[in-house]
C-alpha positions in Angstrom: 134.4 71.1 102.3 137.7 69.6 101.0 138.4 70.5 97.4 138.1 67.1 95.7 139.7 68.3 92.6 142.8 69.8 94.2 145.1 66.9 93.5 144.8 67.4 89.7 145.9 71.1 89.7 149.0 72.2 88.0 150.6 75.6 88.5 152.6 77.2 85.7 155.5 77.7 85.3 156.7 76.2 88.5 155.8 72.6 87.7 157.6 71.0 84.8 155.9 68.4 82.6 152.4 69.8 83.1 152.0 72.0 80.0 150.5 70.3 76.9 152.2 71.9 73.9 149.7 70.2 71.6 146.6 71.7 73.3 144.0 72.7 70.8 142.1 75.0 73.1 142.9 78.7 73.4 141.6 82.0 74.8 142.5 85.6 74.8 141.5 88.4 77.2 142.1 92.1 77.6 142.5 91.7 81.3 143.6 88.1 82.1 147.2 87.4 81.4 148.5 84.9 78.9 150.4 83.1 81.8 147.1 82.8 83.7 145.3 81.4 80.7 148.1 78.9 80.1 147.8 77.8 83.7 144.1 77.2 83.2 144.7 75.3 79.9 147.3 73.1 81.5 145.0 72.2 84.4 142.1 71.4 82.1 144.3 69.1 80.1 145.7 67.5 83.2 142.3 67.0 84.9 140.3 66.0 81.9 142.6 64.2 79.4 139.7 62.3 77.8 137.3 65.2 77.5 136.4 66.5 74.0 138.0 69.8 72.8 134.6 71.3 72.9 134.1 70.6 76.6 137.6 71.7 77.4 137.1 75.0 75.5 133.8 75.7 77.3 135.6 75.1 80.6 138.4 77.4 79.6 136.0 80.2 78.6 134.1 79.8 81.8 137.2 80.1 84.0 138.6 83.1 82.1 135.2 84.8 82.2 135.1 84.2 86.0 138.3 86.1 86.5 137.2 88.9 84.1 134.0 89.4 86.0 135.6 89.9 89.4 135.0 93.2 91.2 137.7 94.2 93.7 136.2 95.2 97.1 138.6 97.2 99.3 138.3 96.1 102.9 137.2 98.2 105.8 135.0 98.4 108.8 131.2 98.7 109.0 128.3 98.2 111.3 126.7 94.9 110.2 123.1 94.1 110.8 119.8 96.0 110.8 120.9 99.6 111.1 117.3 100.8 111.6 114.8 102.9 109.6 112.3 105.7 110.3 109.1 104.4 112.0 107.1 106.5 109.6 108.7 106.5 106.1 108.3 109.9 104.4 108.1 108.4 100.9 105.2 106.2 102.2 106.9 103.1 100.6 109.5 100.7 102.0 111.1 100.6 98.6 112.4 104.2 99.1 113.9 104.8 102.6 116.6 107.3 103.6 118.5 106.5 106.7 119.1 109.2 109.4 120.9 109.0 112.8 117.6 109.4 114.7 116.0 106.2 113.4 114.1 104.3 116.1 112.6 101.2 114.3 114.1 98.1 112.7 114.2 98.2 108.9 113.1 94.6 108.5 110.2 92.8 110.2 112.3 89.6 110.5 115.4 91.1 112.0 114.6 90.2 115.6 113.8 86.6 114.6 117.0 86.0 112.6 119.3 88.0 114.8 120.0 90.7 112.3 118.9 93.3 115.0 122.2 92.7 116.8 124.2 95.4 115.0 128.0 94.8 115.5 131.2 96.1 114.1 132.9 94.0 111.4 136.3 94.6 109.8 137.0 92.8 106.5 140.2 92.3 104.5 140.0 93.2 100.9 138.5 90.6 98.5 136.8 90.3 95.2 133.3 89.5 94.3 131.8 88.3 91.0 129.9 91.1 89.3 127.2 88.6 88.4 125.5 85.5 89.8 126.7 82.3 88.2 124.9 81.7 84.9 123.0 78.6 84.1 125.3 78.0 81.1 128.6 78.3 83.1 127.2 75.9 85.7 126.2 73.6 82.8 129.7 73.6 81.3 131.2 72.7 84.7 128.7 69.9 85.1 129.2 68.6 81.6 132.9 68.2 81.8 132.6 66.5 85.2 130.0 64.0 84.0 127.2 65.5 86.2 123.5 65.8 85.2 121.9 69.0 84.1 121.2 71.2 87.1 117.4 71.5 86.6 114.2 69.7 87.2 112.6 67.2 84.8 109.0 68.3 84.2 105.7 66.6 83.2 103.5 69.6 82.5 103.5 71.5 85.8 104.8 68.7 87.9 108.4 67.8 88.7 109.3 64.2 87.9 111.2 63.0 91.0 114.3 61.0 90.3 114.6 61.8 86.6 117.0 64.2 84.9 116.9 66.2 81.7 118.8 64.3 79.0 121.2 66.5 77.0 120.1 65.1 73.7 116.4 65.8 74.3 113.9 68.4 73.2 113.6 69.4 76.9 117.2 70.2 77.0 117.1 72.4 73.9 114.1 74.2 75.4 116.0 74.6 78.7 119.0 76.1 76.9 116.8 78.6 75.0 114.9 79.6 78.1 117.7 79.8 80.7 120.8 80.6 78.6 121.2 84.1 80.1 119.6 83.4 83.5 121.3 82.6 86.9 122.0 79.0 87.8 119.3 77.4 90.0 120.5 75.1 92.7 119.2 72.1 94.6 121.6 72.4 97.5 124.5 74.4 99.0 127.1 71.9 97.9 126.5 72.6 94.2 127.3 76.2 94.7 130.4 75.4 96.9 131.7 72.8 94.4 131.4 75.2 91.5 133.4 77.9 93.1 136.1 75.5 94.2 136.2 74.0 90.7 137.0 77.5 89.4 139.7 77.8 92.0 141.3 74.5 91.0 141.4 75.4 87.3 142.8 78.9 87.9 144.9 78.3 91.1 143.1 81.3 92.6 141.2 81.0 95.9 137.7 81.1 94.6 135.0 80.3 97.1 131.5 81.3 98.2 131.5 84.7 99.9 131.0 84.9 103.7 127.8 86.5 104.9 129.7 89.5 106.0 131.4 89.9 102.6 128.1 89.6 100.9 126.5 92.4 103.0 129.5 94.7 102.9 129.5 94.5 99.1 125.7 94.8 98.7 125.8 98.0 100.9 128.6 99.6 98.8 131.3 98.9 101.4 129.1 99.1 104.4 127.0 102.2 103.6 123.5 102.4 105.1 121.8 101.3 101.9 118.6 99.3 102.1 118.8 97.8 98.6 121.8 96.9 96.5 120.7 99.0 93.5 122.4 101.9 91.8 120.8 104.4 94.2 119.7 102.3 97.2 116.0 102.3 96.3 113.8 99.8 94.5 112.2 101.7 91.6 109.6 99.4 89.9 107.9 100.0 86.6 104.6 101.7 87.3 105.9 102.5 90.8 105.6 105.8 92.7 106.5 107.5 95.9 105.3 110.4 97.9 107.3 113.6 98.0 106.6 115.3 101.3 108.1 118.6 100.1 105.5 119.0 97.4 102.7 116.9 98.8 102.4 114.9 95.6 103.1 111.3 94.5 105.8 111.0 91.8 105.7 108.2 89.2 109.0 106.6 88.1 109.8 107.0 84.4 110.9 104.1 82.3 114.5 105.4 82.5 114.4 105.4 86.3 113.3 101.7 86.7 116.1 99.8 88.3 114.4 96.6 89.6 111.7 94.1 88.9 109.0 92.5 91.1 109.7 89.0 89.8 112.9 86.9 89.4 115.5 88.6 87.2 115.1 86.9 83.8 118.5 87.8 82.4 121.8 88.5 84.2 122.7 92.2 84.4 119.2 93.3 83.4 119.1 96.1 86.0 121.8 98.7 86.9 124.7 97.6 89.1 125.3 99.0 92.6 128.0 101.6 92.9 130.7 99.0 93.2 129.7 97.5 89.8 128.0 94.4 91.2 124.7 93.3 89.6 121.7 91.4 90.9 122.1 91.7 94.7 118.5 92.9 94.9 116.9 90.9 92.2 114.6 88.6 94.3 117.0 85.6 93.8 118.6 84.3 97.0 122.3 83.6 97.1 124.2 81.0 99.1 127.0 82.2 101.4 129.6 80.1 103.1 128.3 80.6 106.6 126.3 78.3 108.7 123.2 80.0 110.2 122.5 80.7 113.8 120.2 83.5 115.0 122.5 84.1 117.9 125.8 84.4 115.9 125.8 88.2 115.7 125.8 88.4 119.5 129.3 86.9 119.7 130.7 87.4 116.2 134.4 88.3 116.0 135.1 91.7 114.5 137.8 90.6 112.1 136.7 88.6 109.0 133.8 86.6 110.7 133.3 83.2 109.1 130.0 82.2 110.8 129.4 79.4 113.3 131.6 76.3 113.1 128.6 74.0 112.4 124.9 74.0 111.9 122.0 72.6 110.1 121.2 75.5 107.8 123.2 77.9 105.7 122.8 81.6 105.3 121.3 82.9 102.1 121.1 86.6 101.1 118.7 88.5 98.9 115.3 87.1 97.9 111.8 88.3 97.4 111.5 91.7 99.0 114.8 91.3 100.9 116.9 94.2 102.1 120.7 94.2 102.2 120.5 93.3 105.9 118.1 90.4 105.7 119.3 87.0 106.7 117.6 83.9 105.1 118.2 80.5 106.6 117.8 77.4 104.3 118.6 73.7 104.7 121.8 72.7 102.8 119.8 70.0 100.8 116.5 70.1 99.2 114.5 67.8 96.8 114.3 70.1 93.8 116.0 72.8 91.9 114.9 76.3 92.7 115.4 79.2 90.2 115.1 81.5 93.1 118.2 80.0 94.8 121.5 80.8 93.1 125.0 82.0 94.1 128.0 84.0 93.0 131.6 83.3 93.7 134.2 85.4 95.5 137.9 85.5 95.5 139.4 85.1 99.0 142.6 87.1 98.5 143.6 90.6 99.6 144.9 91.7 96.2 143.0 92.0 92.9 143.1 89.0 90.5 143.8 91.5 87.7 146.2 94.4 88.1 144.2 97.6 88.5 145.2 100.6 86.3 
């Protein structure tokens, strides 16, 4: 999709006449440079000259936070797809699987249908990934300053009111802010996710975009390791959960300190431990949009270097979701009628170097 905001961008200090010396918005950061912050301020003032200072400040905070939350992912090669699992799982639960070279069964029941069973070598350049899914509030700040309606459904009891939106001066809106302030942004379609990431890119002059499917899986698997879930240890350890220890012949209950995932939608960003890369919520039952079109046959002829998915299609690839493993592919239409809290996204940075200098 062409970035419709690109014509408004302004890069400091190369372009003269862009900086607004009288700007009343400001930000500071331990990691984002003053020059980068000045660039964002200039672009906000250029693109939104009539916006209130409050809206501009919220947009600035959102853009700075997006850079601060990036996790650098060093590129490399890995075997993408369903790398298999034991036919009989020693722990007697699919939530706790250890891979071994002699596996003979597919890890996921859907892999043959979606094409994930076609394991293939992929080599990726380095990139960065947001440590968190985009929050409802950050999405809201972007939509407010662009004059877009609230990204959520209007409800009448338990029924969605089609064609109506939540008004920002209503009790429904106040309730929505209270309930969803720390949750991931729900989406109605793929374009909303794409537009948000490109909006960040236009404000920051950094190549923000949705991650490719390959980038998503590589990061979820801790740079391509054979991990079934994107948790701190590769297992899903639920409250009141247990697993069988074949060495002792006993079932072992997880302690409260060992719980690292939930059975429902994650109700606050970063609730559970990050994976070893420092990325949260990639196994939290919430599906995430990727940039790629979906085809069940794509893995059969996918290029090795930086695959981008098919050139066209009718559905997009989503990753994660209820009970999903790191290798599961979920295909969804790019447009739907309602907002789904189980459909969100995170942005990536499509450049080979970190946005912030590493110590």
